[in-house]
Each structure stands twice: as C-alpha cells, then as structure tokens.
C-alpha positions, 0 to 999 in steps of 0.5 A: 499500499502506498503511504500518504503523508497528511499535512497539519491542516487537514489532519482534523479530518484524519483523527489527527493521523499524520500518514495513512497507508491505503491501497491503489494502483494509481494516485487517484486510486489512492486518493479515493481509497484515502477519502473513503476511509475518511469521507470528511476529507473528500471535499478538502481535496476534491471539488464538486466535479471530483477533481483535486482542488487547485490549492492542493498539490499532490506529489508522488515522491518528490514529483508534482502529478500535474507534470506526470499522468495526473491522477492516472500516475501509477502508484506502487507499495513503496510510493509516498504521496504528499498532499501539499495545500497552501499554508496564504524574474529578477537577477542577481544583484550587480556589484555597485560602483566601487564609490558607491559601497566603499568599506570603512575600516570599522566595516572591514573589522565588523564583516571580517569573518565574511571578507575571509571567505572566498565566495564572499570577500570584498566584493561580495561584501560590497554587493551586500552593502549596495543591495536593497531588500523589502521585508513584507512583515516585522513579525515571525518570520520578519524578526529573524530576517531583520536581525540577521540581514542587518548583521550581515550588512545588507545596506538598505532594508525595507520593512512593511508592517502597521501592527504594534507589538503584543504580548502573544507576539514575544514568544517567537518574535524575537526582534521584540522585547517586553518593554516593546509591548504597544510600540509599533512593530516597525520603530521596535525592530528598526531600533534592534536592527540598527543596534546591531548595525548602525551602518545599515538603512531601515526604511519604515513603510507603516502602511498595509500593502495593497494593490494601490501601493504595492508596486510603488513600494516594491519597485525601489527594492532588489529582492522581496522577502514574503514573511505575511500571514494571510493569503491576500497579501501572499498572492498580492506580493507574488503578482507584484514581484512578478510584474516588476521582475523582482525575486520573492523569497517565500516562507510560510509556517504553521504549528510544527511545520514550515515551507520556503522557496524562491518565487519568480527568479530568472524563469523559475516559478511563481507562487501561482504555479503552485497554488493557482487558487487559495484555499476556502477561508477558515481551512488553514488557521492563522497562527493566532488560531492554530498555534505556532512553535516559537522556534519554528519562524526562527528556522524558516526566516533564517532560511529565507535570510540565507537565500536572500544573500545568496541572490545578492552575492550570486553563489550557490544553488537558490531554491528556485524550483524546489520547495523545502519542507520542514517538520520540526517534530520529525526534525525532517527536511523534504524537497520537491520539485516545483515546475513554471506553469505555461498556463499560469495567469500571471508568469505564463506564456499568455498571462491574464493578470497584468495588473494587481486585482483586488486580493481580498475579493479573490481570496474570499475575505472581502476587506471590511473597513473598520468602524469606529468604536462608537458605531460598532454594532452587532451583526445579525446572528451575533450576541455580545459577551455582555448580553451572554453574561446577563443570560446566565445571570437571569438563569435563562435557558440556552447552551453555551457551545465552546468549539475551541480544541480540548488543549485551548479549553484547559488554558481557560473556559467559561463555566458552564460551556460545553466542549465540542471542537469544531471538527466534531460538530458535524458528527455531534449534531444528534447530541443538541436539541434543534429547538434550543437556544444555542450560543457558540464561542471560540477564541475570537469568533471565526471558528465559532462563526463557521460552526454556527453556519453548520449548525444552521445548515443542519436545521438549528434555527436559534444559533448565535456567534458569541462576538469577539470569543473568549477573548472579549470575555476576559475583556469585557466580563471576567478579567481573570480569564487568562488571555492567549 
C-alpha cells in the first residue's frame, strides 16, 4: 500500500493521523481510498466535479503529479504521496561602482568573517552593502530576517508593517522585547536592527500593503522577502514581484511545519504556479488561531535570509524550482520539485493578470473597513459577551458551546460551556436539541462563526455567535480569564 502524508491543516479530518497507508494502483485510486476511509477529507481535496482542488498539490515521492499522468499516475506499494496545501523574474544584484559601496575600516573589521570567505570577500560585502531588500512583515519571519540581514550588512532594508507589539508576539518574534509591548513593530524592529549594525539604513513603510501601493513600494528594492501571514497579501506580493521582475523569497509556517522557496526568479515558477487559487477561508488557521512553535519562524526565517544573501552575492544554488518542507517534530527536511506552469495567469506564456487585482475578493475574504468604536454594532446572528453574561445571571435557558480544541479549553474556559471542537460538530449534531437557544464561542469568533453555519445548515434555527470569543469575555466580562 502507498503511504499518504497528511499535512497539519488536514489532520483534523483524519483523526489527527499524520500518515495513512491505503491501497491503489494509481494516485487517483489511492486518494479515493483515502477519502473513502475519511469521508470528511473528500471535500477538502476534491471539488464538486471530483477533481483535485487547485490549492492542494499532490506529489508522488518528490514529483508533482500534474506534470506526470495526474491522477492516473501509477502508484507502487513503497511510494509516498504528499498532499501539500497552501498554508496564504529578477536577477542577481550586480556589484555597484566601487565608490558607492566602499567599506570603512570599521566595516572591514565588522565583516571580517565574511571577507575571509573566498565566495564573499570584499566584492561580495560591497554587493551586500549596495543591496536593497524589502521585508513584508515585522513579525515571526520578519524578526530573524531583520536581525540577520542587518548583521550581514545589507545596506538598505525596507520593512512593511502597521501592527503594534503584543504580549502574544514575544514567544516567537525575537526582535521585540517585553518593554516594546504597545510600540509600533516597525519602530521596535528598526531600533534593534540599527543597534546591531548602525551602518544599515532601515526604511519603515507603516502601511498595509495593497493593490494601490504595492508596485510603488516594491519597485525601489532588489529582492522582496515574503513574511506575511495571510493569503490575500501572499498573492499580492507574488503578482507584484512577477510584474516588476523582482525575486520573491517565500516562507510560511504553521504549528510545527514550514515551507521555503524562491519564486519569480530567472524563469522559475511563481506562487500561483504552485497554488493557482487560495484555500477556502477558514480552512487553514492563522498562527493566532492554530498556534505555532515559537522556534519555527526562526528556522524558516533564517532559511529565507540565507537565500536572500545567496541571491545578492550570486553564489550557490538558490531554492528556485524547489520547495523545501520542514517538519520540526520529526526534525526532517524534504524537497519537492516545482515547475513553472506555462498556463499560469501571471507568469505563464499568455498571462491574463497584467495588473494588480482585489486580493481580498480573490481569496474570498472581502476587506471590511474598521468602524469607529462608538459605531460598532452586532451583526445579525451575533451576540455580545455582556449579553451572554446577562443571560447567565437571569438564569435563561440556553446552551453555550465552546468549539475550541481540548488543549485550549484547559487554558481557560467559561463555566457551563460545553466543549465540542469544531471538527467534531458535524458528527455530534445528534447530541443537540434543534429547538434550543444555542450560543457558540471560540477564541476570537472565527471558528464559532463557522460552527454556527454548520448548525444552521443542519436545521438549527436559534443559533448565535458570541462576538469576539473568549478574548472578548476576558476583556469585557471577567478579566481573571487568561488571554492567549
């Protein structure tokens, strides 16, 4: 039987198993056998026409089956099939004129361990000093990137971010400290980078990257490093890099797994070649919803930093056409081959996307402008945490369902709440009274909104989502409830 490796986002549909052995003469047979054994997995892999969804890539050993015989590709008993869902041009930087990147005596001493490497030397360090690199994000991946690229002597480092430092960032965003909580991430990051190396220039772009400003921001840089945590921005960065001919050094992280590669470089594939369309909203949780091992972004961010320096210096073999997969739990690296898709709508032979589009709409998550606090209102089907507390105090008869995971429930919970993890809701509908008044909550309101949709589709009419989840409960009802 062939072994199918199940990535973290899909393990909720396989009883948390990370590998399943199933029979089948072809890849299609194996996937059908897999989804017969785990029916909830079928709609995550196949569309309504029975074809593999375009945001899920299937590899036989290290080859993409799209470039073999697709689902008719023969599978042997000792083969490994990998499911790789999305987790959301250019050239080497040339040496500048000598007078534009002269190294001072202090810089020669600072970079001495570089200078004595033949592959770097004085000329290589001058290339680093002349290079202009843009980091999209000053968070988990941006933190090690900023620190190490500054230490390496990259002369001009731009950073795009508009967030502030939060206590929950400190477990992984090592560029920020406890004293920085509440500060703008850009100010905190720039301070640390220039403390490490006052010779570098840090350019702060305190703005959300959008279709309106991306080309103007990216055009002034040689290399773009993608450290974003959402799919609209990933597709935006990819398309902008392809249109501008900028290399896109990609990294992504989730729980214990990471990915890294270099897109849009010297005829190589772009992000859309790997993932033509994004996954449905909510399928792949963010780090805030799904969690991430604090050390993981350091590992992936340093791989991105290494690839960036290699591109600047023009040395080594870049991760072009190669997707590096990292499993922290197994401490394993695997490499899968990537191919440029001639039919890619952005970098293909006949591109249909020649300008930036609405990426929130493309990813199915339309951007909603933030309303002033005094105008905030509860949407239909939602209920404020204060109103839930009032229902409890009055002794109203209702069912409070917590759809978080058991390990989250142990961190904190609301007395009287019934734990039914989101992945178990469809299987446990029979435990609930369809006539009951039901309030659903999770950590912040996203998973509970999805659970409410499942319940309504199953015929439950009196279902409301507790707005803001248990985080809002801690803020507005019971501050003794810890936030995570």
